[in-house]
C-alpha positions, 0 to 999 in steps of 0.5 A: 228696544227696537230700532231703526236699522240702516241701509247697510244692515238690511236682511242681516238677520244676525247683526248686532250692537255692543257698547264698547266697555273699557277704553283700550281703543280709544281714541278710535271708540271711547269707552261707553260706544256703541258700535254695530258687529256682523259676525258673518262678515270676516274681518280683514287686516286693518278692520276692528274686530270683536274676539269672544274667547273660547274660556269662559270666565267665572260667572261672566260667561266668555269675556270678549276682546276688541282690536284692530286686525293685524295679522290673521293666520290659521294659528292665532290673530294678531291684534293692536289695542291702543290705551296702553298701545300693544299688539298681541297674539291670540292664537286659534285653540282659545277664540270662540269666534272674531265678528267685524265691528262695522264701519261707516260705510259698512252701516251705510251700504257704501 
């Protein structure tokens, strides 16, 4: 499937789309909502992020966790999910990558 590339993603060959798989980020993102991800931009505090874990899940590949970034240090990333509302830390050795979920402003190039 090919889709029109929004202005804010022109020249960003590594950007990709992702469907939010579960309701953990509702009401910000409903399950099944498509979001755009930029793996090059580092998420800042209060950005939404997709964290790809380093460990493999049996027969499933590497699991991902979506959350709002509350804190990021050399030791861990602290995220918030909304349903149930929970804040949690993921140690850096357990993380393969942290990708920024793009806002509408990012996508439109504002």
